[in-house]
Residue, then its C-alpha position, 0 to 999 in steps of 0.5 A: m974826335e973832334t972829327l965826331l963832334i963836329l960831324a953831330a954838331v953839322a947834324a944836329c944843325a941839319v936837322a934844325g934847318t928841316v924843321v924850321l923850312r917845315l914850319l915856315a913852309r906850313g905857315r904859308r899855306e892857307p888855314l883851313r876855314l868853313d866861310s862864316e857867310h851863309d846863302a840868301a837861299d838859306e836866309a829863311l831856313l835861319l830866320a825862321e824861327i827866331g824872326p828879324t831882331a828889332s833894331p834898338i835904335d829908334r828912328s822914328g824920333a825927331v832928329l836934333d839940329l846941333e848947335p853949340i852948348r854955351a859952357e856957364s862958369r864951373e867955378a866954385p864961388r868964393l868964400a870969404r876967408p876967416d881972418r888969421t891969427e898969427g898962431d895958425p900954422r895955416 
């Protein structure tokens, strides 16, 4: 009875090992994908109806020189405190 149990465990390990090896071999293959780039000859066909898109960047605008901006004090002005009384919990 124990021999049968040991043989079943060995068979289960062999089946699990072959499944793992097949999964590893499948992961090594290159994925089957088509190229996403189009040929230059096809560009006229692709852009014929919609035309080229305009750039959202205005390249005709003036280029400004970058200078450091002087940071002004951002502290709030100090307000005068009202006189405190002795019974005031603040």
